[in-house]
C-alpha positions in Angstrom: -79.0 41.5 81.4 -76.0 40.2 83.2 -73.1 37.8 82.2 -72.1 35.1 84.3 -68.2 35.0 84.3 -67.6 31.6 86.1 -70.8 29.7 86.0 -73.9 30.0 88.0 -72.1 30.4 91.5 -69.5 32.9 90.1 -69.5 36.7 89.9 -71.6 38.5 87.2 -71.5 41.6 85.1 -74.3 43.6 84.2 -77.7 44.4 85.7 -80.2 42.2 87.1 -83.3 43.7 88.8 -82.3 46.3 91.2 -78.5 45.2 91.5 -75.5 45.7 89.3 -72.4 43.3 89.1 -69.1 44.8 88.2 -65.4 44.8 89.0 -63.6 47.5 91.0 -59.7 47.2 91.5 -59.9 43.5 90.7 -62.6 42.9 93.2 -65.9 41.4 92.0 -68.8 43.5 93.7 -72.5 43.7 93.6 -74.1 47.2 94.3 -77.7 48.5 94.0 -78.7 50.5 90.8 -78.5 54.2 91.2 -81.9 55.8 91.8 -82.9 58.5 89.4 -83.3 61.9 91.0 -86.8 62.7 92.0 -86.4 66.3 92.0 -84.0 68.9 90.4 -82.4 72.1 91.8 -83.2 75.4 90.1 -79.6 75.4 88.6 -80.4 72.0 87.1 -83.7 73.1 85.8 -82.4 76.2 84.4 -79.6 74.2 82.6 -82.2 71.8 81.2 -84.4 74.7 79.9 -81.2 76.4 78.3 -80.5 73.2 76.4 -84.1 72.7 75.4 -84.5 76.4 74.1 -81.2 76.4 72.2 -82.0 73.0 70.6 -85.6 74.1 69.4 -84.4 77.2 68.0 -81.3 76.0 66.2 -83.3 73.2 64.5 -84.7 76.1 62.5 -81.4 77.1 61.2 -79.8 73.8 60.8 -78.8 74.1 57.2 -77.0 77.6 57.2 -75.4 76.5 60.6 -73.7 73.4 58.9 -72.1 75.9 56.6 -71.2 78.6 59.0 -70.1 76.4 62.1 -68.1 73.9 59.9 -64.5 73.3 60.9 -62.7 70.0 60.0 -60.3 70.5 62.7 -62.7 70.3 65.5 -64.5 66.9 66.2 -68.0 67.7 67.1 -70.2 68.4 64.2 -71.0 71.8 63.1 -74.5 71.7 64.7 -73.0 70.6 68.1 -70.6 73.5 67.9 -73.4 75.9 67.4 -75.4 74.4 70.4 -72.4 74.8 72.7 -72.0 78.5 71.7 -75.5 79.5 72.0 -76.1 77.7 75.3 -73.2 79.8 76.7 -73.7 83.2 75.1 -77.2 83.6 73.5 -79.5 82.9 76.3 -80.5 85.7 78.4 -82.9 86.5 81.6 -83.1 84.7 84.7 -84.7 81.2 85.3 -87.6 80.5 84.7 -87.9 83.6 82.4 -85.2 82.6 80.0 -85.1 83.8 76.3 -83.0 83.8 73.1 -81.0 87.0 72.9 -81.1 87.3 69.0 -78.3 90.0 68.6 -76.0 87.4 70.2 -77.0 84.6 67.9 -74.5 83.6 65.5 -75.1 81.8 62.2 -71.4 81.5 61.5 -68.1 81.5 63.4 -64.5 81.5 62.2 -61.5 83.4 61.2 -62.3 84.6 57.7 -62.2 88.4 57.5 -65.5 90.4 57.5 -66.3 94.1 57.2 -66.9 96.0 60.3 -70.2 97.2 58.7 -72.8 95.5 56.6 -75.7 97.7 56.0 -79.2 96.6 55.3 -82.3 98.1 53.6 -85.6 96.5 52.7 -88.9 97.0 51.2 -91.8 94.6 50.8 -90.2 92.1 48.4 -86.4 92.7 48.6 -83.5 92.9 51.2 -80.7 95.0 50.0 -77.3 94.5 51.6 -74.0 96.7 51.1 -70.5 96.0 52.4 -66.9 97.0 51.8 -65.5 94.9 48.9 -61.8 95.6 50.0 -59.8 92.4 50.3 -58.2 92.8 53.6 -56.5 90.2 55.7 -57.3 86.6 54.3 -60.4 87.8 52.3 -60.9 86.7 48.6 -63.2 88.2 46.0 -64.9 85.0 45.4 -65.8 84.4 49.1 -69.6 83.9 49.1 -72.0 85.9 51.1 -74.2 83.9 53.5 -77.3 85.7 54.6 -79.9 84.4 56.9 -83.6 85.6 57.4 -85.5 84.1 60.5 -89.1 84.6 60.6 -90.1 84.7 64.5 -93.7 84.7 63.6 -93.6 81.5 61.5 -90.6 80.1 63.5 -88.9 79.3 60.1 -85.5 80.3 58.2 -84.4 81.1 54.7 -80.8 81.6 53.6 -78.9 82.5 50.3 -75.3 81.9 49.1 -76.0 83.8 45.9 -73.4 86.6 46.1 -69.7 87.1 46.1 -67.8 89.5 48.3 -66.1 91.3 45.3 -69.7 92.7 44.4 -70.0 94.9 47.5 -73.8 94.6 47.4 -76.6 92.1 47.0 -80.3 92.5 46.4 -82.2 89.4 47.8 -85.7 88.4 47.1 -86.5 85.7 49.7 -89.4 83.4 49.2 -91.5 85.1 51.8 -90.7 88.1 53.8 -92.4 89.5 56.8 -91.9 92.8 59.0 -90.0 91.7 62.1 -87.9 89.0 60.5 -84.2 89.0 61.7 -81.2 89.0 59.5 -77.7 87.9 60.0 -74.7 87.8 57.4 -71.4 86.1 57.0 -68.7 85.3 54.5 -67.7 81.8 53.7 -64.9 80.1 51.3 -66.4 78.5 48.3 -64.6 75.2 49.2 -66.0 75.6 52.9 -62.7 75.6 54.5 -63.3 78.8 56.4 -65.9 81.2 57.4 -66.3 84.6 59.1 -67.9 85.4 62.3 -71.6 86.5 61.4 -72.9 89.9 61.9 -76.5 90.6 63.2 -78.1 93.1 61.0 -81.3 93.8 62.9 -85.0 93.5 62.2 -86.7 94.0 58.9 -88.9 97.3 59.1 
């Protein structure tokens, strides 16, 4: 739809059929509507594929990502920050054989201190995590442990915020657990003002 500025014989602003009316440097002009591209380069196709892969994967992790990527000082929402990171750093391979590089996936990103090593053991029903309870840098004893389990077979995620940093250990019994599930951990402030980088802990054996 176009708008007539000065009556039926005057210039118009908007789209009518295959033409567009607009103003450029104070001059009223009419130009043809741009045509949608009929073909894409490999670079464009690779970029489209990367975006689709990241969005499809992160939708499964949306709830923990809203906690782990929250930053009130950044305008984009947590999910969009996560998309930006993963599109740049968590896609591997060459187009068209691209894949999600799970060890480079992050479920949290921030400046809160996290121990270098978090160990994981598991049996058929439990996942046991242990870490240093030292309060280094900006750590607090009541920081919460965010642990995420992603089931590649079921394409589904579970997460927990039940443990505190001061405990130094946590035994989790997720609703369902399968061999081959991937696990990440991070720490977050109780008031959600800060979070750590996440650690990829590996695959359940």
